[in-house]
DRENDO-1510 file (C-alpha; in Angstrom, 1 decimal, always signed):
<recs>
REC; n; res; u; v; w
REC; 1; MET; +53.4; +14.0; -13.3 .
REC; 2; ASN; +50.6; +12.2; -15.2 .
REC; 3; LYS; +50.9; +14.5; -18.2 .
REC; 4; LYS; +54.6; +15.0; -18.5 .
REC; 5; VAL; +56.8; +12.5; -16.5 .
REC; 6; ILE; +54.8; +9.3; -17.2 .
REC; 7; PRO; +54.6; +9.8; -21.0 .
REC; 8; LEU; +58.4; +10.4; -21.0 .
REC; 9; LEU; +59.0; +7.3; -19.0 .
REC; 10; LEU; +56.8; +5.3; -21.4 .
REC; 11; GLU; +58.6; +6.7; -24.4 .
REC; 12; TYR; +62.1; +5.9; -22.9 .
REC; 13; TYR; +61.1; +2.3; -22.0 .
REC; 14; MET; +59.3; +1.9; -25.4 .
REC; 15; ASN; +55.8; +1.6; -23.9 .
REC; 16; ASP; +56.9; -1.3; -21.5 .
REC; 17; GLU; +54.1; -0.9; -19.0 .
REC; 18; LYS; +55.5; -3.4; -16.6 .
REC; 19; GLU; +58.9; -1.6; -16.3 .
REC; 20; VAL; +57.3; +1.8; -15.8 .
REC; 21; LYS; +54.8; +0.5; -13.2 .
REC; 22; GLY; +57.8; -1.1; -11.4 .
REC; 23; ILE; +59.6; +2.2; -11.3 .
REC; 24; LEU; +56.6; +4.1; -10.1 .
REC; 25; ASN; +55.8; +1.5; -7.5 .
REC; 26; SER; +59.3; +1.5; -6.2 .
REC; 27; ALA; +59.0; +5.3; -5.8 .
REC; 28; GLY; +56.0; +4.7; -3.5 .
REC; 29; LEU; +53.3; +5.8; -6.0 .
REC; 30; ILE; +49.9; +4.0; -6.5 .
REC; 31; ILE; +48.9; +3.4; -10.1 .
REC; 32; GLU; +45.3; +3.4; -11.3 .
REC; 33; GLU; +44.3; -0.1; -12.4 .
REC; 34; ASN; +43.3; -0.5; -16.1 .
REC; 35; SER; +44.3; +2.9; -17.2 .
REC; 36; TRP; +46.2; +3.8; -20.4 .
REC; 37; PRO; +48.2; +5.8; -20.4 .
REC; 38; LEU; +49.2; +5.1; -16.8 .
REC; 39; LYS; +47.9; +7.5; -14.1 .
REC; 40; ILE; +49.0; +8.0; -10.6 .
REC; 41; SER; +46.1; +7.9; -8.1 .
REC; 42; GLY; +48.0; +8.4; -4.9 .
REC; 43; LYS; +51.1; +7.8; -2.8 .
REC; 44; ASN; +52.0; +5.0; -0.3 .
REC; 45; ASP; +52.9; +6.2; +3.1 .
</recs>
């Protein structure tokens, strides 16, 4: 997910970090703070 899906999402949304974070958060995923490229650190239950 961190090495394939997130880079594709960033490419599709032209590196719009807010948009991609919104998508990942709505999927119930926790994003590491201050990381570039974005990394998933866990999942909300």
